[in-house]
C-alpha positions in Angstrom: 0.0 0.0 0.0 1.1 3.5 -0.8 -0.1 6.4 1.4 0.7 10.1 1.9 -0.5 13.3 3.5 -1.0 16.3 1.3 -2.8 19.6 1.0 -5.3 20.9 -1.5 -5.6 24.6 -2.0 -9.3 25.6 -2.2 -11.0 29.0 -2.3 -11.4 28.7 1.5 -7.9 27.7 2.4 -5.6 24.7 2.5 -7.4 21.4 3.0 -5.3 18.5 4.4 -6.0 15.1 2.8 -4.9 11.6 3.5 -4.4 9.5 0.4 -4.0 5.7 0.2 -4.0 3.2 -2.7 -2.5 -0.1 -3.6 0.9 -0.3 -5.3 0.7 0.3 -9.1 0.3 -2.9 -11.0 -1.2 -4.8 -8.0 -4.6 -4.7 -9.8 -5.4 -5.1 -13.4 -5.3 -1.9 -15.4 -2.9 0.2 -13.3 -5.6 2.7 -12.3 -7.8 2.6 -9.2 -11.4 3.9 -9.0 -11.5 6.9 -6.7 -13.4 6.9 -3.4 -13.7 10.0 -1.2 -14.0 9.0 2.4 -15.7 11.6 4.5 -15.0 12.0 8.2 -17.6 12.0 11.0 -18.0 14.9 13.4 -15.3 13.9 15.9 -12.7 14.7 13.2 -9.8 13.1 11.4 -7.9 10.4 13.4 -6.0 7.2 13.0 -9.2 5.1 13.3 -10.5 6.7 10.1 -7.2 6.4 8.3 -7.3 2.7 9.1 -10.8 2.5 7.6 -9.4 4.2 4.5 -6.6 1.6 4.3 -9.1 -1.2 4.6 -11.1 0.2 1.7 -8.0 0.9 -0.4 -6.7 -2.6 0.0 -9.7 -3.8 -2.1 -8.4 -1.8 -5.1 -9.4 1.8 -4.7 -7.7 5.2 -4.6 -9.0 6.6 -1.3 -8.8 10.2 -0.4 -10.0 11.6 3.0 -10.3 15.3 3.4 -10.1 17.1 6.8 -13.4 18.9 6.4 -12.9 21.4 9.3 -9.9 23.1 7.6 -11.7 26.4 7.3 -11.4 26.9 11.0 -8.7 24.5 12.3 -5.8 22.6 10.9 -6.5 19.6 13.2 -9.3 18.4 15.4 -9.9 15.1 17.2 -12.7 15.0 19.8 -11.2 11.9 21.4 -8.0 13.9 22.2 -9.6 17.2 23.2 -12.9 16.0 24.8 -14.4 19.4 23.7 -17.9 18.4 22.4 -19.0 22.1 22.3 -16.2 22.8 19.8 -17.2 19.7 17.8 -20.8 20.9 17.5 -19.6 24.4 16.6 -17.4 23.0 13.8 -20.0 20.5 12.6 -22.8 23.1 12.5 -20.6 25.5 10.5 -20.1 23.1 7.7 -22.8 23.2 5.1 -23.8 20.6 2.4 -22.5 23.0 -0.3 -19.2 23.5 1.5 -18.6 19.8 1.8 -19.7 19.2 -1.8 -17.2 21.8 -3.0 -14.5 20.0 -1.0 -15.4 16.7 -2.6 -15.1 18.3 -6.0 -11.6 19.5 -5.0 -10.7 16.0 -4.0 -11.9 14.6 -7.4 -9.8 17.3 -9.2 -6.8 16.4 -7.1 -7.2 12.7 -7.9 -7.7 13.5 -11.6 -4.1 14.9 -11.7 -2.8 11.6 -10.2 -2.1 9.0 -13.0 -3.0 6.1 -10.7 -6.5 7.4 -10.0 -9.5 6.8 -12.2 -11.9 9.7 -11.7 -14.4 8.5 -14.3 -15.5 5.9 -11.8 -15.9 7.5 -8.4 -17.6 6.7 -5.1 -18.0 8.4 -1.8 -19.0 7.3 1.7 -20.0 9.5 4.6 -20.5 8.7 8.3 -22.8 10.4 10.7 -22.3 14.2 10.0 -21.1 13.4 6.4 -23.8 11.0 5.4 -25.8 13.8 3.8 -22.7 15.2 2.2 -22.4 11.9 0.3 -25.9 12.2 -1.1 -25.5 15.8 -2.1 -22.1 15.1 -3.8 -23.7 12.3 -5.8 -26.3 14.9 -7.0 -23.6 17.5 -7.7 -21.2 15.2 -9.6 -23.6 12.7 -11.3 -21.2 11.9 -14.2 -18.4 10.9 -11.9 -19.9 9.6 -8.7 -21.4 6.3 -9.6 -22.0 5.1 -6.0 -22.5 6.9 -2.7 -23.1 5.5 0.8 -24.4 7.1 4.0 -23.7 5.2 7.2 -25.8 6.2 10.2 -26.1 9.6 8.4 -27.9 12.6 9.9 -29.9 15.4 8.4 -31.0 13.4 5.4 -34.3 15.3 5.4 -34.4 19.0 6.4 -36.6 22.0 5.6 -33.9 23.7 3.6 -33.6 23.9 -0.2 -30.4 21.9 -0.2 -31.9 19.0 1.8 -30.4 15.7 0.6 -33.9 14.3 0.0 -34.7 17.2 -2.3 -31.6 16.5 -4.4 -32.4 12.9 -5.1 -33.8 13.6 -8.7 -30.2 14.8 -9.6 -28.5 11.5 -8.5 -27.6 9.3 -11.4 -25.6 6.7 -9.4 -26.6 4.2 -6.8 -27.2 5.0 -3.1 -26.8 2.9 0.0 -28.3 4.2 3.2 -27.3 2.2 6.3 -29.2 3.2 9.4 -29.0 2.4 13.1 -32.1 1.0 14.8 -31.8 3.6 17.6 -30.5 6.9 16.5 -31.7 10.2 18.0 -29.8 12.0 15.2 -31.7 10.1 12.5 -35.1 9.0 13.9 -37.2 6.5 12.0 -39.7 9.0 10.6 -36.8 10.9 9.0 -35.3 7.8 7.4 -38.7 6.7 6.2 -39.3 10.1 4.6 -36.0 9.8 2.8 -36.8 6.3 1.7 -40.1 7.5 0.3 -38.4 10.3 -1.5 -35.9 7.8 -3.1 -38.8 5.8 -4.5 -40.6 8.9 -5.8 -37.5 10.1 -7.5 -36.7 6.7 -9.0 -33.2 6.8 -7.4 -31.3 3.6 -7.6 -30.4 2.1 -4.2 -31.7 1.0 -0.9 -32.2 1.9 2.7 -31.2 -0.7 5.2 -31.9 -0.8 9.0 -29.3 -2.4 11.3 -31.3 -4.2 14.1 -29.9 -3.9 17.6 -27.6 -0.9 16.8 -27.2 2.7 17.9 -25.7 5.7 16.2 -22.0 5.0 15.6 -22.1 1.2 15.5 -19.6 1.0 12.6 -16.7 2.5 14.5 -14.6 -0.1 16.3 -13.3 2.3 18.9 -16.7 3.6 20.1 -18.8 2.0 22.8 -21.7 1.7 20.4 -19.6 -0.7 18.2 -21.4 -3.8 17.1 -18.9 -6.1 15.3 -21.4 -8.1 13.2 -23.2 -5.0 12.0 -20.0 -3.1 11.3 -18.8 -6.0 9.2 -22.1 -6.1 7.4 -21.6 -2.4 6.5 -18.2 -3.3 5.1 -19.8 -6.0 3.1 -22.3 -3.6 1.7 -19.7 -1.0 0.8 -17.5 -3.5 -1.0 -20.5 -4.9 -2.9 -21.7 -1.4 -3.9 -18.3 -0.2 -5.0 -17.4 -3.4 -6.8 -20.6 -3.4 -8.8 -20.6 0.3 -9.7 -16.9 1.2 -9.9 -15.2 -2.0 -10.9 -17.6 -4.1 -13.0 -19.6 -1.4 -14.8 
């Protein structure tokens, strides 16, 4: 595996990114489909980089941006313990900001000869679940697959609500939801599921029985191993079908 830390200059500042992909030639074709891995609200940390490595080992060029770069260069809730600051940063980040950052990541990858940006995917967790949906709507020709794992704010009363953008999504969506989640209650998820059906959006919503918000993260008390492994199975299936076989 090859990995590096780098910076992308955007209109709002320098955005730190973590990039990881297999060695060139380890998979057929010499290029790897691009996947933008979006952090959750607690911030970039080694746990997330290990998840990027796991995904990249299956044959993907994975790029993970530090989405709070407009305000801080680093942030990790599990080191600071400052939840108030986390909510301040999270609430300052809009769907359009994150989508713009994903676009910057795709442009960065396009300049790397080992990345294939004609076949792209993205996955968002918690805070970034809605960002994955909006990015799929904003970059329909590139993003063939997008996943939201215990994502929040999938339905809001704003014009940029993810559910309102579903008609613009050309790729396939996977929405994995915790059974108990105060940040994504059942009625919200059901409304999003209905909007997917009405828009004719390809994909599915799946409930994970016996789980709470954050179940996919091995270093959280909400971790459920079997459910977390199922989410990995779903991601690999989605990205294989949409980025590798199509």
